[in-house]
N, C-alpha and C positions, 0 to 999 in steps of 0.2 A: 681458722681457717687455716690448711698447711697446702705450700706450693712442693709440688714436684718435677720432673722430669721425666714422661713415660713414653716410653720406643714403644708404637703401636706395629702389629703384627704385618698390618695393612692399611690401607688410603680410608678413611672415613668422611661423609660429607657433613659438614659444618656448617651453620646457617644463627644467624643473629642478627645485632647491632653493629655498628660501625663508624669509624671515626677517623676522619686524615689529622696526622699533627708531625709534629718533629722534635725533635730532642731538645730543639733551641725552647722550642714552644714548655714545653713538657717543665725542662727549668723555674717556670714563673709560676706562684700559684693562679694569676692571673689571667695567663693564655695556658693552662694546662687542660687538655679534654680526658686523657684518660681516666683522671677518679672519675669524674665527673660521669661518663662511659657506666663503667662498676657500679654507682648507685645508681642511676637509671635503669642498669638490668636487671640489679636485685629489688630493685623497688616493683618494679612493672613485669617483668618478668621469669624470676626465678622460681617462684610460687606455681607455674604452671607447671614445670618440671617434675618428671616423677620424680618421689621419695628417693634419693640415693644414685640419680643420678649425676654423672660426670659431668663439669665444667671445664670448656677450656678455652683460654684465652689467645687466640693467633693472632703475631705477629707479625707482619708483612715487611720486606723491607723495600 
């Protein structure tokens, strides 16, 4: 899997699963949530996407 920054010419609607966390929580494996969120996504939702569909991770400050 490769990551890239992609500038889109117009707004798109995103839907998916979410979690609230902090930078401090992500430092420790015991309190980190983002890795488990991505794991849940790939186990439960990725197979429902059409082949070749883009996947976006949206991080809000």
